[in-house]
N, CA, C and O atoms as a Tripos MOL2 file, in Angstrom:
@<TRIPOS>MOLECULE
protein
  280   279    70     0     0
PROTEIN
NO_CHARGES

@<TRIPOS>ATOM
      1 N           1.5250  -23.2610   41.0140 N.3       1 MET1
      2 CA          2.3300  -23.5140   39.8110 C.3       1 MET1
      3 C           1.5380  -23.6970   38.5290 C.2       1 MET1
      4 O           1.9500  -23.1890   37.4860 O.2       1 MET1
      5 N           0.3220  -24.4640   38.5710 N.am      2 PRO2
      6 CA         -0.4670  -24.6410   37.3040 C.3       2 PRO2
      7 C          -1.0780  -23.2680   36.9390 C.2       2 PRO2
      8 O          -1.2220  -22.9860   35.7500 O.2       2 PRO2
      9 N          -1.4500  -22.3870   37.9280 N.am      3 SER3
     10 CA         -2.0750  -21.1700   37.5990 C.3       3 SER3
     11 C          -1.0660  -20.2110   36.8400 C.2       3 SER3
     12 O          -1.4680  -19.3520   36.0560 O.2       3 SER3
     13 N           0.2170  -20.4100   37.1160 N.am      4 ARG4
     14 CA          1.2550  -19.6290   36.4180 C.3       4 ARG4
     15 C           1.3210  -20.0680   34.9050 C.2       4 ARG4
     16 O           1.4040  -19.2150   34.0220 O.2       4 ARG4
     17 N           1.2850  -21.3300   34.6450 N.am      5 HIS5
     18 CA          1.3030  -21.8700   33.3460 C.3       5 HIS5
     19 C           0.0260  -21.4890   32.5850 C.2       5 HIS5
     20 O           0.0830  -21.1920   31.3920 O.2       5 HIS5
     21 N          -1.0910  -21.4970   33.2510 N.am      6 LEU6
     22 CA         -2.3280  -21.1450   32.6310 C.3       6 LEU6
     23 C          -2.2690  -19.6420   32.3230 C.2       6 LEU6
     24 O          -2.7790  -19.2670   31.2670 O.2       6 LEU6
     25 N          -1.6940  -18.7430   33.1430 N.am      7 ALA7
     26 CA         -1.6460  -17.3100   32.8280 C.3       7 ALA7
     27 C          -0.7030  -17.1320   31.6540 C.2       7 ALA7
     28 O          -1.0130  -16.3480   30.7570 O.2       7 ALA7
     29 N           0.4350  -17.8170   31.6110 N.am      8 ARG8
     30 CA          1.2690  -17.6730   30.4540 C.3       8 ARG8
     31 C           0.6340  -18.1260   29.1420 C.2       8 ARG8
     32 O           0.7960  -17.4790   28.1080 O.2       8 ARG8
     33 N          -0.0450  -19.1710   29.1930 N.am      9 LEU9
     34 CA         -0.7490  -19.6520   27.9930 C.3       9 LEU9
     35 C          -1.8090  -18.6640   27.5310 C.2       9 LEU9
     36 O          -1.9810  -18.4460   26.3320 O.2       9 LEU9
     37 N          -2.5010  -18.0820   28.4600 N.am     10 PHE10
     38 CA         -3.6320  -17.0940   28.1060 C.3      10 PHE10
     39 C          -2.9340  -15.8850   27.4800 C.2      10 PHE10
     40 O          -3.4080  -15.3520   26.4770 O.2      10 PHE10
     41 N          -1.8220  -15.4510   28.0540 N.am     11 ILE11
     42 CA         -1.0900  -14.1900   27.5180 C.3      11 ILE11
     43 C          -0.6090  -14.6210   26.0890 C.2      11 ILE11
     44 O          -0.7190  -13.8340   25.1490 O.2      11 ILE11
     45 N          -0.1240  -15.7570   25.9430 N.am     12 ALA12
     46 CA          0.3590  -16.1330   24.5620 C.3      12 ALA12
     47 C          -0.6820  -16.1470   23.6220 C.2      12 ALA12
     48 O          -0.5020  -15.6800   22.4970 O.2      12 ALA12
     49 N          -1.8670  -16.6870   24.0030 N.am     13 ILE13
     50 CA         -3.0130  -16.7430   23.0280 C.3      13 ILE13
     51 C          -3.5180  -15.4150   22.6460 C.2      13 ILE13
     52 O          -3.8820  -15.1820   21.4930 O.2      13 ILE13
     53 N          -3.5510  -14.4490   23.6840 N.am     14 VAL14
     54 CA         -3.9730  -13.0620   23.4340 C.3      14 VAL14
     55 C          -3.0290  -12.4180   22.4780 C.2      14 VAL14
     56 O          -3.4880  -11.7690   21.5380 O.2      14 VAL14
     57 N          -1.6330  -12.5600   22.6610 N.am     15 VAL15
     58 CA         -0.7150  -11.9230   21.8750 C.3      15 VAL15
     59 C          -0.7360  -12.4740   20.3860 C.2      15 VAL15
     60 O          -0.5520  -11.6770   19.4650 O.2      15 VAL15
     61 N          -0.9380  -13.7140   20.1500 N.am     16 VAL16
     62 CA         -0.9830  -14.3000   18.9490 C.3      16 VAL16
     63 C          -2.3830  -13.8740   18.3090 C.2      16 VAL16
     64 O          -2.3990  -13.7030   17.0900 O.2      16 VAL16
     65 N          -3.4200  -13.7120   18.9520 N.am     17 THR17
     66 CA         -4.7820  -13.2990   18.4110 C.3      17 THR17
     67 C          -4.6630  -11.8370   17.9440 C.2      17 THR17
     68 O          -5.0880  -11.4610   16.8510 O.2      17 THR17
     69 N          -4.0570  -11.0330   18.8420 N.am     18 VAL18
     70 CA         -3.8750   -9.5490   18.4620 C.3      18 VAL18
     71 C          -2.9330   -9.4200   17.2590 C.2      18 VAL18
     72 O          -3.2160   -8.5930   16.3920 O.2      18 VAL18
     73 N          -1.8790  -10.1440   17.1470 N.am     19 GLY19
     74 CA         -0.9650  -10.1280   16.0320 C.3      19 GLY19
     75 C          -1.6120  -10.4630   14.7600 C.2      19 GLY19
     76 O          -1.4480   -9.7610   13.7630 O.2      19 GLY19
     77 N          -2.3880  -11.5830   14.7650 N.am     20 ILE20
     78 CA         -3.1180  -11.9830   13.5570 C.3      20 ILE20
     79 C          -4.0260  -10.9200   13.1460 C.2      20 ILE20
     80 O          -4.0000  -10.5510   11.9720 O.2      20 ILE20
     81 N          -4.8920  -10.3440   14.0480 N.am     21 GLY21
     82 CA         -5.8350   -9.3910   13.7490 C.3      21 GLY21
     83 C          -5.1680   -8.0760   13.2260 C.2      21 GLY21
     84 O          -5.7040   -7.4170   12.3360 O.2      21 GLY21
     85 N          -3.9870   -7.7150   13.8030 N.am     22 ALA22
     86 CA         -3.2640   -6.5150   13.2500 C.3      22 ALA22
     87 C          -2.7710   -6.7600   11.8000 C.2      22 ALA22
     88 O          -2.8650   -5.9220   10.9030 O.2      22 ALA22
     89 N          -2.2670   -7.9260   11.6750 N.am     23 THR23
     90 CA         -1.7550   -8.2970   10.1790 C.3      23 THR23
     91 C          -2.8660   -8.2490    9.2050 C.2      23 THR23
     92 O          -2.7790   -7.6020    8.1610 O.2      23 THR23
     93 N          -3.9550   -8.9620    9.5580 N.am     24 ALA24
     94 CA         -5.0950   -8.8510    8.6310 C.3      24 ALA24
     95 C          -5.6590   -7.5120    8.3440 C.2      24 ALA24
     96 O          -6.1310   -7.2490    7.2380 O.2      24 ALA24
     97 N          -5.6180   -6.6380    9.3430 N.am     25 LEU25
     98 CA         -6.1210   -5.2230    9.0950 C.3      25 LEU25
     99 C          -5.1170   -4.5180    8.2050 C.2      25 LEU25
    100 O          -5.5310   -3.7750    7.3150 O.2      25 LEU25
    101 N          -3.8690   -4.7010    8.3860 N.am     26 ALA26
    102 CA         -2.8000   -3.9970    7.6300 C.3      26 ALA26
    103 C          -2.8980   -4.4710    6.1870 C.2      26 ALA26
    104 O          -2.8440   -3.6560    5.2650 O.2      26 ALA26
    105 N          -3.0320   -5.7050    5.9890 N.am     27 VAL27
    106 CA         -3.1280   -6.2040    4.6120 C.3      27 VAL27
    107 C          -4.3930   -5.7160    3.9060 C.2      27 VAL27
    108 O          -4.3160   -5.4880    2.6990 O.2      27 VAL27
    109 N          -5.5380   -5.5360    4.5410 N.am     28 ARG28
    110 CA         -6.7240   -5.1430    3.9870 C.3      28 ARG28
    111 C          -6.6300   -3.7420    3.5340 C.2      28 ARG28
    112 O          -7.2250   -3.4200    2.5060 O.2      28 ARG28
    113 N          -5.9460   -2.8840    4.1960 N.am     29 HIS29
    114 CA         -5.8230   -1.4550    3.9260 C.3      29 HIS29
    115 C          -4.5530   -0.9030    3.1540 C.2      29 HIS29
    116 O          -4.2050    0.2760    3.0850 O.2      29 HIS29
    117 N          -3.9440   -1.9920    2.5940 N.am     30 ARG30
    118 CA         -2.6770   -1.6720    1.8500 C.3      30 ARG30
    119 C          -2.9740   -1.0780    0.5100 C.2      30 ARG30
    120 O          -3.7180   -1.7100   -0.2390 O.2      30 ARG30
    121 N          -2.5140   -0.0190    0.1530 N.am     31 ALA31
    122 CA         -2.6620    0.5170   -1.1580 C.3      31 ALA31
    123 C          -1.6230   -0.1120   -2.2040 C.2      31 ALA31
    124 O          -0.4720   -0.3970   -1.8740 O.2      31 ALA31
    125 N          -2.0990   -0.2900   -3.4120 N.am     32 LEU32
    126 CA         -1.1910   -0.8270   -4.3920 C.3      32 LEU32
    127 C          -0.4600    0.2960   -5.0860 C.2      32 LEU32
    128 O          -0.9520    1.4210   -5.1730 O.2      32 LEU32
    129 N           0.7500   -0.0310   -5.5910 N.am     33 VAL33
    130 CA          1.5830    0.8760   -6.3290 C.3      33 VAL33
    131 C           0.9630    1.2830   -7.6090 C.2      33 VAL33
    132 O           0.4410    0.4010   -8.2910 O.2      33 VAL33
    133 N           0.9550    2.5290   -8.0280 N.am     34 GLY34
    134 CA          0.3690    2.9990   -9.2390 C.3      34 GLY34
    135 C          -0.5260    4.2140   -9.0320 C.2      34 GLY34
    136 O          -0.3640    4.9970   -8.0960 O.2      34 GLY34
    137 N          -1.4620    4.3290   -9.9370 N.am     35 VAL35
    138 CA         -2.3300    5.5640   -9.8910 C.3      35 VAL35
    139 C          -3.3300    5.3170   -8.7810 C.2      35 VAL35
    140 O          -3.8970    4.2330   -8.6400 O.2      35 VAL35
    141 N          -3.5280    6.3850   -7.9840 N.am     36 GLN36
    142 CA         -4.4570    6.3580   -6.7690 C.3      36 GLN36
    143 C          -5.6270    7.3410   -7.1130 C.2      36 GLN36
    144 O          -5.6400    7.9640   -8.1750 O.2      36 GLN36
    145 N          -6.5340    7.4430   -6.2390 N.am     37 ASP37
    146 CA         -7.6420    8.4000   -6.3900 C.3      37 ASP37
    147 C          -7.0920    9.8070   -6.4120 C.2      37 ASP37
    148 O          -6.0860   10.0900   -5.7610 O.2      37 ASP37
    149 N          -7.7160   10.6720   -7.1320 N.am     38 GLY38
    150 CA         -7.2890   12.0940   -7.2640 C.3      38 GLY38
    151 C          -6.1060   12.2510   -8.1200 C.2      38 GLY38
    152 O          -5.5770   13.3630   -8.1060 O.2      38 GLY38
    153 N          -5.5750   11.2990   -8.8940 N.am     39 GLY39
    154 CA         -4.5140   11.4980   -9.8350 C.3      39 GLY39
    155 C          -3.1170   11.2850   -9.2020 C.2      39 GLY39
    156 O          -2.1000   11.4590   -9.8720 O.2      39 GLY39
    157 N          -3.0800   10.9190   -7.9480 N.am     40 ARG40
    158 CA         -1.7530   10.6410   -7.3090 C.3      40 ARG40
    159 C          -1.2000    9.3830   -7.7490 C.2      40 ARG40
    160 O          -1.9380    8.4860   -8.1560 O.2      40 ARG40
    161 N           0.2020    9.2490   -7.6840 N.am     41 PHE41
    162 CA          0.8230    8.0380   -7.9630 C.3      41 PHE41
    163 C           1.5140    7.5640   -6.6970 C.2      41 PHE41
    164 O           2.1500    8.3620   -6.0090 O.2      41 PHE41
    165 N           1.3970    6.2310   -6.3650 N.am     42 LEU42
    166 CA          2.1050    5.7390   -5.2300 C.3      42 LEU42
    167 C           3.2830    4.8860   -5.7390 C.2      42 LEU42
    168 O           3.1150    3.8920   -6.4450 O.2      42 LEU42
    169 N           4.5020    5.3430   -5.3300 N.am     43 VAL43
    170 CA          5.6940    4.5960   -5.8030 C.3      43 VAL43
    171 C           6.1020    3.5190   -4.8770 C.2      43 VAL43
    172 O           5.6450    3.5180   -3.7340 O.2      43 VAL43
    173 N           6.9010    2.6270   -5.2580 N.am     44 PRO44
    174 CA          7.2340    1.3650   -4.4420 C.3      44 PRO44
    175 C           7.8730    1.7000   -3.1090 C.2      44 PRO44
    176 O           7.8780    0.8330   -2.2350 O.2      44 PRO44
    177 N           8.3960    2.8550   -2.8900 N.am     45 ASN45
    178 CA          9.0160    3.0930   -1.5390 C.3      45 ASN45
    179 C           7.9550    3.6960   -0.5970 C.2      45 ASN45
    180 O           8.2990    3.9950    0.5470 O.2      45 ASN45
    181 N           6.7180    3.8880   -0.9970 N.am     46 GLY46
    182 CA          5.6180    4.2830   -0.1370 C.3      46 GLY46
    183 C           5.3080    5.8360   -0.3020 C.2      46 GLY46
    184 O           4.3710    6.3570    0.3030 O.2      46 GLY46
    185 N           6.0850    6.4920   -1.0930 N.am     47 GLN47
    186 CA          5.8420    7.8970   -1.3180 C.3      47 GLN47
    187 C           4.6810    8.1810   -2.2720 C.2      47 GLN47
    188 O           4.5270    7.4230   -3.2300 O.2      47 GLN47
    189 N           3.8320    9.2370   -2.0840 N.am     48 ALA48
    190 CA          2.8600    9.5080   -3.0330 C.3      48 ALA48
    191 C           3.2470   10.8060   -3.8080 C.2      48 ALA48
    192 O           3.5910   11.8190   -3.1980 O.2      48 ALA48
    193 N           3.1840   10.7480   -5.1480 N.am     49 LEU49
    194 CA          3.6260   11.8270   -5.9730 C.3      49 LEU49
    195 C           2.3550   12.4360   -6.5490 C.2      49 LEU49
    196 O           1.4650   11.6850   -6.9490 O.2      49 LEU49
    197 N           2.2270   13.7480   -6.6100 N.am     50 THR50
    198 CA          1.1200   14.4770   -7.1910 C.3      50 THR50
    199 C           1.7160   15.2750   -8.3690 C.2      50 THR50
    200 O           2.4040   16.2700   -8.1430 O.2      50 THR50
    201 N           1.4690   14.8680   -9.5790 N.am     51 PRO51
    202 CA          2.0490   15.5750  -10.6840 C.3      51 PRO51
    203 C           1.4500   16.9930  -10.8390 C.2      51 PRO51
    204 O           0.2580   17.1990  -10.6120 O.2      51 PRO51
    205 N           2.2880   17.9470  -11.2250 N.am     52 ALA52
    206 CA          1.8800   19.2520  -11.5730 C.3      52 ALA52
    207 C           1.4310   19.2740  -13.0460 C.2      52 ALA52
    208 O           2.0120   18.5760  -13.8780 O.2      52 ALA52
    209 N           0.4790   20.0110  -13.3440 N.am     53 GLY53
    210 CA         -0.0300   20.0940  -14.7680 C.3      53 GLY53
    211 C          -0.9410   18.9540  -15.1380 C.2      53 GLY53
    212 O          -1.6240   18.3900  -14.2830 O.2      53 GLY53
    213 N          -0.9520   18.6190  -16.3880 N.am     54 THR54
    214 CA         -1.8320   17.6170  -17.0090 C.3      54 THR54
    215 C          -1.0790   16.4320  -17.3860 C.2      54 THR54
    216 O           0.1030   16.5640  -17.7030 O.2      54 THR54
    217 N          -1.6700   15.2140  -17.3850 N.am     55 HIS55
    218 CA         -1.0450   13.9660  -17.7720 C.3      55 HIS55
    219 C          -1.3230   13.8310  -19.2030 C.2      55 HIS55
    220 O          -2.4660   14.0330  -19.6110 O.2      55 HIS55
    221 N          -0.3630   13.5010  -20.0110 N.am     56 ILE56
    222 CA         -0.5160   13.1630  -21.4360 C.3      56 ILE56
    223 C          -0.0470   11.6920  -21.6990 C.2      56 ILE56
    224 O           1.0660   11.2880  -21.3600 O.2      56 ILE56
    225 N          -0.9330   10.9700  -22.2940 N.am     57 GLU57
    226 CA         -0.6610    9.5670  -22.7600 C.3      57 GLU57
    227 C           0.3450    9.5890  -23.9150 C.2      57 GLU57
    228 O           0.1760   10.3580  -24.8620 O.2      57 GLU57
    229 N           1.3210    8.8110  -23.8530 N.am     58 VAL58
    230 CA          2.2990    8.7020  -25.0390 C.3      58 VAL58
    231 C           2.3280    7.2700  -25.3770 C.2      58 VAL58
    232 O           1.8730    6.4100  -24.6230 O.2      58 VAL58
    233 N           2.9300    6.9940  -26.6490 N.am     59 ASN59
    234 CA          3.0820    5.6800  -26.9970 C.3      59 ASN59
    235 C           4.4510    5.2250  -26.4600 C.2      59 ASN59
    236 O           5.0350    5.8850  -25.6010 O.2      59 ASN59
    237 N           4.9540    4.0950  -26.9740 N.am     60 ASP60
    238 CA          6.1750    3.4930  -26.4850 C.3      60 ASP60
    239 C           7.4190    4.1640  -26.8520 C.2      60 ASP60
    240 O           8.4960    3.7800  -26.3960 O.2      60 ASP60
    241 N           7.3100    5.2310  -27.7210 N.am     61 ARG61
    242 CA          8.4520    6.0190  -28.1690 C.3      61 ARG61
    243 C           8.1050    7.4720  -28.0560 C.2      61 ARG61
    244 O           7.8280    8.1280  -29.0600 O.2      61 ARG61
    245 N           8.1160    8.0260  -26.7610 N.am     62 PRO62
    246 CA          7.6710    9.3570  -26.5490 C.3      62 PRO62
    247 C           8.4970   10.3970  -27.1870 C.2      62 PRO62
    248 O           7.9580   11.4790  -27.4210 O.2      62 PRO62
    249 N           9.7850   10.2070  -27.5110 N.am     63 LEU63
    250 CA         10.5920   11.1940  -28.1520 C.3      63 LEU63
    251 C          10.2860   11.2210  -29.6830 C.2      63 LEU63
    252 O          10.7480   12.1340  -30.3670 O.2      63 LEU63
    253 N           9.5830   10.3240  -30.1860 N.am     64 GLY64
    254 CA          9.2200   10.3890  -31.6290 C.3      64 GLY64
    255 C           7.8510   10.9040  -31.8850 C.2      64 GLY64
    256 O           7.3850   10.8300  -33.0220 O.2      64 GLY64
    257 N           7.1320   11.4540  -30.8430 N.am     65 THR65
    258 CA          5.7680   11.8510  -30.9990 C.3      65 THR65
    259 C           5.7530   13.3280  -31.5840 C.2      65 THR65
    260 O           6.6680   14.1160  -31.3430 O.2      65 THR65
    261 N           4.7650   13.6200  -32.2890 N.am     66 SER66
    262 CA          4.7290   14.8750  -32.9050 C.3      66 SER66
    263 C           3.9030   15.8890  -32.0840 C.2      66 SER66
    264 O           2.9020   15.5320  -31.4630 O.2      66 SER66
    265 N           4.3420   17.1460  -32.0950 N.am     67 THR67
    266 CA          3.7730   18.1030  -31.3360 C.3      67 THR67
    267 C           2.6480   18.8080  -32.0330 C.2      67 THR67
    268 O           1.9550   19.6340  -31.4380 O.2      67 THR67
    269 N           2.4630   18.4930  -33.2710 N.am     68 ARG68
    270 CA          1.2370   19.0060  -34.1080 C.3      68 ARG68
    271 C           0.0200   18.3140  -33.7430 C.2      68 ARG68
    272 O           0.0440   17.0960  -33.5650 O.2      68 ARG68
    273 N          -1.0960   19.0220  -33.6110 N.am     69 SER69
    274 CA         -2.3530   18.3450  -33.4640 C.3      69 SER69
    275 C          -2.9610   18.1040  -34.7530 C.2      69 SER69
    276 O          -2.8370   18.9100  -35.6750 O.2      69 SER69
    277 N          -3.6600   16.9490  -34.8610 N.am     70 SER70
    278 CA         -4.4250   16.5630  -36.1840 C.3      70 SER70
    279 C          -5.6900   17.0250  -36.1740 C.2      70 SER70
    280 O          -6.4320   16.8130  -37.1320 O.2      70 SER70
@<TRIPOS>BOND
     1     1     2 1
     2     2     3 1
     3     3     4 2
     4     3     5 am
     5     5     6 1
     6     6     7 1
     7     7     8 2
     8     7     9 am
     9     9    10 1
    10    10    11 1
    11    11    12 2
    12    11    13 am
    13    13    14 1
    14    14    15 1
    15    15    16 2
    16    15    17 am
    17    17    18 1
    18    18    19 1
    19    19    20 2
    20    19    21 am
    21    21    22 1
    22    22    23 1
    23    23    24 2
    24    23    25 am
    25    25    26 1
    26    26    27 1
    27    27    28 2
    28    27    29 am
    29    29    30 1
    30    30    31 1
    31    31    32 2
    32    31    33 am
    33    33    34 1
    34    34    35 1
    35    35    36 2
    36    35    37 am
    37    37    38 1
    38    38    39 1
    39    39    40 2
    40    39    41 am
    41    41    42 1
    42    42    43 1
    43    43    44 2
    44    43    45 am
    45    45    46 1
    46    46    47 1
    47    47    48 2
    48    47    49 am
    49    49    50 1
    50    50    51 1
    51    51    52 2
    52    51    53 am
    53    53    54 1
    54    54    55 1
    55    55    56 2
    56    55    57 am
    57    57    58 1
    58    58    59 1
    59    59    60 2
    60    59    61 am
    61    61    62 1
    62    62    63 1
    63    63    64 2
    64    63    65 am
    65    65    66 1
    66    66    67 1
    67    67    68 2
    68    67    69 am
    69    69    70 1
    70    70    71 1
    71    71    72 2
    72    71    73 am
    73    73    74 1
    74    74    75 1
    75    75    76 2
    76    75    77 am
    77    77    78 1
    78    78    79 1
    79    79    80 2
    80    79    81 am
    81    81    82 1
    82    82    83 1
    83    83    84 2
    84    83    85 am
    85    85    86 1
    86    86    87 1
    87    87    88 2
    88    87    89 am
    89    89    90 1
    90    90    91 1
    91    91    92 2
    92    91    93 am
    93    93    94 1
    94    94    95 1
    95    95    96 2
    96    95    97 am
    97    97    98 1
    98    98    99 1
    99    99   100 2
   100    99   101 am
   101   101   102 1
   102   102   103 1
   103   103   104 2
   104   103   105 am
   105   105   106 1
   106   106   107 1
   107   107   108 2
   108   107   109 am
   109   109   110 1
   110   110   111 1
   111   111   112 2
   112   111   113 am
   113   113   114 1
   114   114   115 1
   115   115   116 2
   116   115   117 am
   117   117   118 1
   118   118   119 1
   119   119   120 2
   120   119   121 am
   121   121   122 1
   122   122   123 1
   123   123   124 2
   124   123   125 am
   125   125   126 1
   126   126   127 1
   127   127   128 2
   128   127   129 am
   129   129   130 1
   130   130   131 1
   131   131   132 2
   132   131   133 am
   133   133   134 1
   134   134   135 1
   135   135   136 2
   136   135   137 am
   137   137   138 1
   138   138   139 1
   139   139   140 2
   140   139   141 am
   141   141   142 1
   142   142   143 1
   143   143   144 2
   144   143   145 am
   145   145   146 1
   146   146   147 1
   147   147   148 2
   148   147   149 am
   149   149   150 1
   150   150   151 1
   151   151   152 2
   152   151   153 am
   153   153   154 1
   154   154   155 1
   155   155   156 2
   156   155   157 am
   157   157   158 1
   158   158   159 1
   159   159   160 2
   160   159   161 am
   161   161   162 1
   162   162   163 1
   163   163   164 2
   164   163   165 am
   165   165   166 1
   166   166   167 1
   167   167   168 2
   168   167   169 am
   169   169   170 1
   170   170   171 1
   171   171   172 2
   172   171   173 am
   173   173   174 1
   174   174   175 1
   175   175   176 2
   176   175   177 am
   177   177   178 1
   178   178   179 1
   179   179   180 2
   180   179   181 am
   181   181   182 1
   182   182   183 1
   183   183   184 2
   184   183   185 am
   185   185   186 1
   186   186   187 1
   187   187   188 2
   188   187   189 am
   189   189   190 1
   190   190   191 1
   191   191   192 2
   192   191   193 am
   193   193   194 1
   194   194   195 1
   195   195   196 2
   196   195   197 am
   197   197   198 1
   198   198   199 1
   199   199   200 2
   200   199   201 am
   201   201   202 1
   202   202   203 1
   203   203   204 2
   204   203   205 am
   205   205   206 1
   206   206   207 1
   207   207   208 2
   208   207   209 am
   209   209   210 1
   210   210   211 1
   211   211   212 2
   212   211   213 am
   213   213   214 1
   214   214   215 1
   215   215   216 2
   216   215   217 am
   217   217   218 1
   218   218   219 1
   219   219   220 2
   220   219   221 am
   221   221   222 1
   222   222   223 1
   223   223   224 2
   224   223   225 am
   225   225   226 1
   226   226   227 1
   227   227   228 2
   228   227   229 am
   229   229   230 1
   230   230   231 1
   231   231   232 2
   232   231   233 am
   233   233   234 1
   234   234   235 1
   235   235   236 2
   236   235   237 am
   237   237   238 1
   238   238   239 1
   239   239   240 2
   240   239   241 am
   241   241   242 1
   242   242   243 1
   243   243   244 2
   244   243   245 am
   245   245   246 1
   246   246   247 1
   247   247   248 2
   248   247   249 am
   249   249   250 1
   250   250   251 1
   251   251   252 2
   252   251   253 am
   253   253   254 1
   254   254   255 1
   255   255   256 2
   256   255   257 am
   257   257   258 1
   258   258   259 1
   259   259   260 2
   260   259   261 am
   261   261   262 1
   262   262   263 1
   263   263   264 2
   264   263   265 am
   265   265   266 1
   266   266   267 1
   267   267   268 2
   268   267   269 am
   269   269   270 1
   270   270   271 1
   271   271   272 2
   272   271   273 am
   273   273   274 1
   274   274   275 1
   275   275   276 2
   276   275   277 am
   277   277   278 1
   278   278   279 1
   279   279   280 2
@<TRIPOS>SUBSTRUCTURE
     1 MET1         2 RESIDUE 1 A MET
     2 PRO2         6 RESIDUE 1 A PRO
     3 SER3        10 RESIDUE 1 A SER
     4 ARG4        14 RESIDUE 1 A ARG
     5 HIS5        18 RESIDUE 1 A HIS
     6 LEU6        22 RESIDUE 1 A LEU
     7 ALA7        26 RESIDUE 1 A ALA
     8 ARG8        30 RESIDUE 1 A ARG
     9 LEU9        34 RESIDUE 1 A LEU
    10 PHE10       38 RESIDUE 1 A PHE
    11 ILE11       42 RESIDUE 1 A ILE
    12 ALA12       46 RESIDUE 1 A ALA
    13 ILE13       50 RESIDUE 1 A ILE
    14 VAL14       54 RESIDUE 1 A VAL
    15 VAL15       58 RESIDUE 1 A VAL
    16 VAL16       62 RESIDUE 1 A VAL
    17 THR17       66 RESIDUE 1 A THR
    18 VAL18       70 RESIDUE 1 A VAL
    19 GLY19       74 RESIDUE 1 A GLY
    20 ILE20       78 RESIDUE 1 A ILE
    21 GLY21       82 RESIDUE 1 A GLY
    22 ALA22       86 RESIDUE 1 A ALA
    23 THR23       90 RESIDUE 1 A THR
    24 ALA24       94 RESIDUE 1 A ALA
    25 LEU25       98 RESIDUE 1 A LEU
    26 ALA26      102 RESIDUE 1 A ALA
    27 VAL27      106 RESIDUE 1 A VAL
    28 ARG28      110 RESIDUE 1 A ARG
    29 HIS29      114 RESIDUE 1 A HIS
    30 ARG30      118 RESIDUE 1 A ARG
    31 ALA31      122 RESIDUE 1 A ALA
    32 LEU32      126 RESIDUE 1 A LEU
    33 VAL33      130 RESIDUE 1 A VAL
    34 GLY34      134 RESIDUE 1 A GLY
    35 VAL35      138 RESIDUE 1 A VAL
    36 GLN36      142 RESIDUE 1 A GLN
    37 ASP37      146 RESIDUE 1 A ASP
    38 GLY38      150 RESIDUE 1 A GLY
    39 GLY39      154 RESIDUE 1 A GLY
    40 ARG40      158 RESIDUE 1 A ARG
    41 PHE41      162 RESIDUE 1 A PHE
    42 LEU42      166 RESIDUE 1 A LEU
    43 VAL43      170 RESIDUE 1 A VAL
    44 PRO44      174 RESIDUE 1 A PRO
    45 ASN45      178 RESIDUE 1 A ASN
    46 GLY46      182 RESIDUE 1 A GLY
    47 GLN47      186 RESIDUE 1 A GLN
    48 ALA48      190 RESIDUE 1 A ALA
    49 LEU49      194 RESIDUE 1 A LEU
    50 THR50      198 RESIDUE 1 A THR
    51 PRO51      202 RESIDUE 1 A PRO
    52 ALA52      206 RESIDUE 1 A ALA
    53 GLY53      210 RESIDUE 1 A GLY
    54 THR54      214 RESIDUE 1 A THR
    55 HIS55      218 RESIDUE 1 A HIS
    56 ILE56      222 RESIDUE 1 A ILE
    57 GLU57      226 RESIDUE 1 A GLU
    58 VAL58      230 RESIDUE 1 A VAL
    59 ASN59      234 RESIDUE 1 A ASN
    60 ASP60      238 RESIDUE 1 A ASP
    61 ARG61      242 RESIDUE 1 A ARG
    62 PRO62      246 RESIDUE 1 A PRO
    63 LEU63      250 RESIDUE 1 A LEU
    64 GLY64      254 RESIDUE 1 A GLY
    65 THR65      258 RESIDUE 1 A THR
    66 SER66      262 RESIDUE 1 A SER
    67 THR67      266 RESIDUE 1 A THR
    68 ARG68      270 RESIDUE 1 A ARG
    69 SER69      274 RESIDUE 1 A SER
    70 SER70      278 RESIDUE 1 A SER
């Protein structure tokens, strides 16, 4: 009977240790939402978007920008 309790305790300790290790590994390799390497964007639902063409920085009113170059 005591060996059965000892085996259950050992299995519980192993499961908890593996769970903690897997969680720590997942947190360490988690990418943040936003611009990634290579110009890709990671959106909050986990999808990566790669824009076609070139990226243009605009101000807070992009419809009021001028198309003429200075």
